[in-house]
MILOVO-893745 format. One record per residue (C-alpha): residue in one letter; z, x, y. Coordinates in pm, 1 decimal, decimal comma. Layout:
# residues N
SITE  type        c3        c1        c2
SITE     A         Z         X         Y
...
# end
This chain:
# residues 286
SITE  type        c3        c1        c2
SITE     M      55,4  -20316,4    6973,4
SITE     V    -244,6  -20409,4    7176,2
SITE     A    -111,3  -20221,2    7488,7
SITE     V     -72,0  -19940,7    7318,8
SITE     R    -436,5  -19955,7    7166,6
SITE     W    -575,0  -19982,8    7472,7
SITE     V    -398,8  -19704,8    7649,2
SITE     R    -477,2  -19465,4    7347,0
SITE     C    -845,1  -19599,9    7377,4
SITE     G    -835,5  -19479,4    7748,8
SITE     V    -704,5  -19184,9    7689,3
SITE     V    -995,2  -19115,6    7407,8
SITE     L   -1257,7  -19209,5    7676,4
SITE     I   -1106,0  -18940,9    7961,8
SITE     G   -1146,9  -18712,5    7704,9
SITE     L   -1488,7  -18786,4    7607,4
SITE     V   -1593,4  -18818,4    7989,7
SITE     A   -1412,4  -18444,7    8053,9
SITE     L   -1599,0  -18347,8    7765,6
SITE     V   -1952,2  -18477,7    7847,8
SITE     T   -1886,8  -18296,8    8208,1
SITE     A   -1787,3  -17975,5    8045,8
SITE     I   -2084,7  -17978,9    7819,8
SITE     G   -2301,2  -18078,9    8132,2
SITE     Q   -2133,7  -17791,1    8345,1
SITE     T   -2184,8  -17518,5    8062,7
SITE     T   -2563,8  -17651,0    7985,6
SITE     V   -2619,2  -17607,3    8369,8
SITE     R   -2474,9  -17251,8    8382,6
SITE     A   -2688,5  -17175,8    8079,9
SITE     Q   -2987,4  -17301,7    8211,7
SITE     G   -2939,3  -17107,8    8505,2
SITE     A   -2865,2  -16761,2    8338,4
SITE     D   -3152,9  -16827,9    8170,2
SITE     D   -3383,1  -16886,3    8455,5
SITE     F   -3235,0  -16543,9    8593,5
SITE     A   -3330,4  -16366,7    8272,8
SITE     V   -3659,6  -16513,2    8245,0
SITE     L   -3703,3  -16370,7    8623,2
SITE     R   -3585,0  -16025,9    8513,8
SITE     A   -3821,9  -16014,9    8224,9
SITE     E   -4103,8  -16099,5    8464,2
SITE     V   -4063,3  -15833,3    8717,6
SITE     S   -3956,1  -15568,1    8442,6
SITE     Q   -4251,9  -15613,1    8244,0
SITE     L   -4489,8  -15613,8    8571,2
SITE     H   -4331,3  -15335,3    8693,4
SITE     G   -4333,0  -15148,2    8373,3
SITE     Q   -4725,6  -15207,8    8370,7
SITE     G   -4746,6  -15101,8    8746,7
SITE     K   -4849,1  -15421,6    8887,5
SITE     Y   -4609,0  -15405,7    9188,7
SITE     A   -4828,7  -15665,6    9397,7
SITE     E   -4765,8  -15942,3    9138,4
SITE     A   -4424,1  -15852,6    9051,9
SITE     I   -4320,4  -15867,2    9423,3
SITE     P   -4335,2  -16265,6    9486,8
SITE     I   -4166,9  -16345,2    9165,5
SITE     A   -3864,9  -16093,9    9264,0
SITE     E   -3844,5  -16246,7    9574,3
SITE     R   -3786,9  -16582,5    9406,5
SITE     Y   -3554,5  -16435,8    9203,5
SITE     V   -3400,4  -16303,1    9507,1
SITE     A   -3387,9  -16662,9    9663,5
SITE     M   -3247,7  -16798,8    9359,4
SITE     A   -2939,6  -16580,8    9320,7
SITE     R   -2891,1  -16629,0    9684,2
SITE     Q   -2892,3  -17000,1    9637,0
SITE     K   -2714,1  -17029,3    9337,4
SITE     L   -2442,5  -16762,4    9323,7
SITE     G   -2409,9  -16637,9    9708,1
SITE     E   -2508,2  -16276,1    9825,8
SITE     D   -2122,2  -16152,7    9662,6
SITE     H   -2228,6  -16179,8    9355,6
SITE     T   -2354,2  -15893,6    9089,0
SITE     E   -2656,8  -16100,4    9011,3
SITE     F   -2772,4  -16119,3    9378,4
SITE     D   -2740,0  -15693,6    9377,5
SITE     T   -2954,5  -15689,7    9049,4
SITE     A   -3225,4  -15920,6    9231,2
SITE     I   -3222,7  -15720,3    9541,7
SITE     G   -3220,5  -15389,3    9319,7
SITE     W   -3525,1  -15485,1    9154,5
SITE     L   -3709,9  -15569,4    9496,8
SITE     A   -3626,2  -15253,7    9628,8
SITE     S   -3820,8  -15061,9    9346,1
SITE     L   -4086,5  -15223,9    9398,5
SITE     Y   -4111,7  -15163,0    9770,7
SITE     R   -3999,0  -14799,7    9694,4
SITE     R   -4335,5  -14803,5    9454,8
SITE     Q   -4553,5  -14916,1    9690,1
SITE     G   -4392,6  -14692,3    9953,5
SITE     R   -4243,9  -14927,9   10161,4
SITE     Y   -3951,3  -14707,2   10211,9
SITE     A   -3768,5  -14882,0   10527,4
SITE     E   -3764,1  -15218,5   10323,7
SITE     A   -3643,3  -15063,6   10022,6
SITE     E   -3393,1  -14852,1   10193,9
SITE     S   -3226,7  -15184,8   10347,0
SITE     L   -3199,3  -15350,3   10019,4
SITE     Y   -3041,2  -15054,2    9836,2
SITE     K   -2764,8  -14989,9   10123,4
SITE     R   -2674,2  -15370,8   10049,8
SITE     A   -2713,6  -15366,1    9670,9
SITE     L   -2450,7  -15069,7    9688,2
SITE     T   -2210,4  -15258,9    9947,8
SITE     I   -2191,3  -15554,7    9685,5
SITE     A   -2124,0  -15332,6    9415,1
SITE     E   -1843,3  -15148,5    9559,1
SITE     K   -1707,5  -15460,0    9685,3
SITE     A   -1738,8  -15629,4    9331,3
SITE     L   -1652,2  -15349,3    9089,1
SITE     G   -1485,7  -15074,9    9311,2
SITE     P   -1598,7  -14773,3    9485,1
SITE     D   -1575,9  -14526,5    9167,1
SITE     H   -1718,9  -14757,7    8892,8
SITE     P   -2001,1  -14595,5    8714,0
SITE     S   -2261,3  -14946,5    8832,5
SITE     V   -2158,9  -14795,5    9208,9
SITE     G   -2270,3  -14431,2    9105,0
SITE     T   -2597,1  -14560,1    8982,4
SITE     R   -2655,0  -14719,0    9306,6
SITE     L   -2580,2  -14406,2    9466,8
SITE     T   -2858,3  -14222,4    9278,0
SITE     I   -3097,6  -14441,8    9332,4
SITE     L   -3055,2  -14419,2    9709,1
SITE     A   -3035,5  -14057,9    9710,7
SITE     L   -3357,3  -14036,7    9524,0
SITE     L   -3546,1  -14249,9    9803,8
SITE     Y   -3413,4  -14022,7   10077,9
SITE     S   -3505,8  -13721,9    9864,6
SITE     I   -3866,3  -13852,0    9828,7
SITE     Q   -3900,7  -13879,7   10194,3
SITE     G   -3755,8  -13523,1   10247,6
SITE     R   -3425,5  -13681,1   10398,7
SITE     Y   -3221,8  -13377,4   10186,6
SITE     A   -2906,8  -13432,2   10409,2
SITE     E   -2862,7  -13785,3   10391,2
SITE     A   -2964,4  -13764,1   10003,0
SITE     E   -2691,0  -13460,1    9901,3
SITE     P   -2358,3  -13629,0    9931,9
SITE     L   -2496,7  -13924,2    9794,4
SITE     Y   -2595,4  -13727,6    9441,2
SITE     N   -2236,3  -13534,0    9511,9
SITE     R   -2063,7  -13905,6    9488,1
SITE     A   -2238,7  -13992,8    9184,6
SITE     L   -2160,8  -13642,6    9038,5
SITE     T   -1800,4  -13736,7    9114,8
SITE     I   -1782,5  -14088,0    8947,5
SITE     A   -1991,7  -13972,0    8665,4
SITE     E   -1728,4  -13722,2    8556,8
SITE     K   -1434,2  -13930,7    8605,9
SITE     A   -1552,8  -14188,9    8419,7
SITE     L   -1765,6  -14051,5    8154,5
SITE     G   -1630,1  -13685,0    8072,0
SITE     P   -1771,1  -13334,3    8247,7
SITE     D   -2018,1  -13302,4    7926,6
SITE     H   -2174,7  -13637,4    7922,5
SITE     P   -2542,2  -13663,0    7921,6
SITE     S   -2559,6  -13872,6    8223,1
SITE     V   -2369,5  -13597,5    8398,2
SITE     G   -2618,6  -13373,2    8281,7
SITE     N   -2920,5  -13600,2    8443,8
SITE     L   -2725,2  -13608,2    8754,7
SITE     L   -2681,4  -13216,4    8741,9
SITE     N   -3108,4  -13234,9    8723,6
SITE     N   -3128,8  -13441,2    9045,0
SITE     L   -2929,9  -13287,1    9249,5
SITE     A   -3063,2  -12939,5    9096,9
SITE     G   -3390,7  -13075,3    9213,8
SITE     L   -3293,4  -13148,1    9520,7
SITE     Y   -3178,0  -12775,0    9616,1
SITE     R   -3525,8  -12670,7    9452,5
SITE     D   -3714,8  -12854,7    9717,5
SITE     Q   -3527,3  -12682,1    9969,6
SITE     G   -3544,8  -12344,8    9848,6
SITE     R   -3172,1  -12320,4    9751,8
SITE     Y   -3253,5  -12129,6    9405,1
SITE     A   -2911,7  -11993,7    9327,6
SITE     E   -2764,5  -12318,2    9335,6
SITE     A   -3038,6  -12505,5    9132,9
SITE     E   -3013,0  -12272,5    8853,0
SITE     R   -2647,3  -12292,2    8831,7
SITE     L   -2668,4  -12648,6    8799,6
SITE     R   -2977,4  -12642,3    8543,0
SITE     K   -2815,2  -12423,4    8320,3
SITE     R   -2476,5  -12659,4    8302,2
SITE     A   -2728,4  -12916,5    8276,4
SITE     L   -2873,8  -12746,5    7954,8
SITE     T   -2545,9  -12650,5    7815,2
SITE     I   -2463,6  -13027,0    7826,1
SITE     I   -2766,3  -13140,9    7631,8
SITE     E   -2727,0  -12850,3    7390,5
SITE     K   -2363,4  -12941,7    7322,2
SITE     V   -2421,1  -13328,0    7265,4
SITE     H   -2741,9  -13292,5    7067,0
SITE     G   -2767,3  -12953,0    6931,5
SITE     P   -2995,6  -12683,8    7026,4
SITE     D   -3320,2  -12821,8    6838,9
SITE     H   -3300,5  -13188,7    6946,7
SITE     P   -3609,1  -13321,9    7139,2
SITE     S   -3380,0  -13401,5    7432,4
SITE     V   -3325,0  -13044,4    7509,4
SITE     G   -3692,3  -12976,5    7601,3
SITE     T   -3674,5  -13154,3    7942,4
SITE     P   -3405,5  -12902,8    8043,6
SITE     L   -3541,0  -12587,7    7912,5
SITE     N   -3863,0  -12695,7    8126,1
SITE     N   -3658,2  -12803,8    8417,9
SITE     L   -3515,0  -12429,1    8408,4
SITE     A   -3812,4  -12262,0    8317,1
SITE     G   -3976,6  -12423,5    8624,4
SITE     L   -3709,4  -12321,6    8828,1
SITE     Y   -3799,0  -11943,4    8718,1
SITE     H   -4160,5  -12003,2    8746,3
SITE     D   -4122,9  -12094,8    9117,8
SITE     Q   -3972,0  -11783,3    9190,4
SITE     G   -4232,8  -11572,2    9001,1
SITE     R   -3950,9  -11454,6    8761,4
SITE     Y   -4231,3  -11525,2    8450,7
SITE     A   -4050,4  -11284,4    8194,2
SITE     E   -3742,2  -11521,5    8198,0
SITE     A   -3971,7  -11863,8    8241,3
SITE     E   -4185,6  -11741,5    7918,3
SITE     P   -3924,5  -11803,9    7631,9
SITE     L   -3805,0  -12111,0    7740,2
SITE     R   -4151,9  -12274,3    7776,9
SITE     K   -4178,5  -12137,8    7409,0
SITE     R   -3878,8  -12274,0    7290,4
SITE     A   -3906,6  -12625,0    7434,2
SITE     L   -4294,2  -12605,6    7282,4
SITE     T   -4156,1  -12501,5    6956,0
SITE     I   -3889,9  -12832,7    6989,0
SITE     A   -4155,9  -13044,4    7067,1
SITE     E   -4378,7  -12913,7    6768,6
SITE     K   -4064,1  -12968,0    6489,1
SITE     A   -3974,3  -13294,6    6623,5
SITE     H   -4288,5  -13487,7    6646,8
SITE     G   -4528,3  -13262,7    6475,3
SITE     P   -4850,2  -13071,2    6636,3
SITE     D   -5061,3  -13366,7    6793,0
SITE     H   -4801,6  -13559,9    6973,6
SITE     L   -4850,7  -13599,2    7373,7
SITE     D   -4500,0  -13422,7    7418,1
SITE     V   -4631,7  -13131,4    7236,0
SITE     G   -4971,9  -13187,6    7486,5
SITE     S   -4739,8  -13162,6    7740,1
SITE     A   -4549,5  -12847,6    7650,5
SITE     L   -4899,9  -12685,3    7616,9
SITE     N   -4976,1  -12737,1    7960,1
SITE     Q   -4654,2  -12582,8    8108,7
SITE     L   -4679,6  -12283,6    7917,8
SITE     A   -5062,2  -12244,7    7987,9
SITE     W   -4970,7  -12267,8    8373,9
SITE     L   -4733,1  -11999,5    8347,6
SITE     Y   -5018,5  -11797,5    8165,3
SITE     H   -5259,0  -11900,4    8434,5
SITE     D   -5038,5  -11762,3    8696,7
SITE     Q   -4984,5  -11432,4    8557,1
SITE     G   -5354,2  -11397,8    8554,3
SITE     R   -5328,6  -11439,0    8156,8
SITE     H   -5640,3  -11634,3    8135,2
SITE     A   -5767,5  -11613,0    7777,7
SITE     E   -5423,7  -11713,0    7643,2
SITE     A   -5414,0  -12007,4    7913,1
SITE     E   -5740,7  -12103,3    7814,0
SITE     L   -5660,3  -12155,7    7440,3
SITE     L   -5302,2  -12372,2    7505,3
SITE     Y   -5536,1  -12561,7    7769,0
SITE     R   -5823,6  -12666,3    7502,4
SITE     R   -5531,7  -12717,7    7235,9
SITE     A   -5367,0  -12984,0    7494,5
SITE     L   -5696,9  -13143,7    7583,9
SITE     T   -5804,2  -13217,0    7222,2
SITE     I   -5413,5  -13360,3    7157,9
SITE     A   -5493,7  -13575,7    7479,7
SITE     E   -5849,6  -13689,5    7341,6
SITE     I   -5678,3  -13765,1    6960,6
SITE     F   -5459,4  -13993,0    7185,7
SITE     L   -5708,0  -14189,1    7330,3
SITE     L   -5928,5  -14237,3    7036,6
SITE     V   -5617,6  -14396,3    6872,9
SITE     G   -5561,2  -14640,1    7134,3
SITE     G   -5310,4  -14483,1    7327,1
SITE     T   -5011,1  -14567,8    7065,6
SITE     R   -4860,5  -14269,1    7032,6
# end
């Protein structure tokens, strides 16, 4: 009986040791995850505030920690270098940003597969970097691949597809490929209207995007009703003194100005200025 009791005690002891070990490992993992979360939050906050120089050393520490604890093939490392690349891009350090964005894309493709939506996101970000630099021939295939991934994963009428269409349309617009840009911007507008309804605030952006395309080409008669509709949507959604209304007023005033309709433009500019002054007086909380 004594031997049996010792065997049982030994089993219990082994179980306790295993339990304590498991708890310790879980605690270490949790602490590590918390460390990453803290660094991510700090970088995100400073990035959002435009404090890029302050954010970079924190992002570099985040990258180093992810590399040391998880390795360079882990998605956490992918996230970390993505943040650092974004900070470099904001500072105009495009070569450094490009190198990191490419690494992040490679990691995502390896970890998630080439057709995962997260891969599409990284393709879009890299394409945006190329677009900023006027490297349109390199950006276009990335945008197209991201669009294909989104359509396959989310369906052709998903809002994310609309956003990608708008990105690609912007690329075409910058190259003067207006017919191609118009086709994509019309499709993006149709998607947002279908998803949210014709009077939703989200519709204002694709309306103004299409109007801007017409404006660039001097097609003022086609641009004006779109600008007016975007203004009406903003007023209905937010009230007459919201910053989005001020932005819509500016867009319409600019259209009038370029047509020589200066009196109409002035009235709208003045109203937009009043909205901006109200915003500043209330402390920029709207």
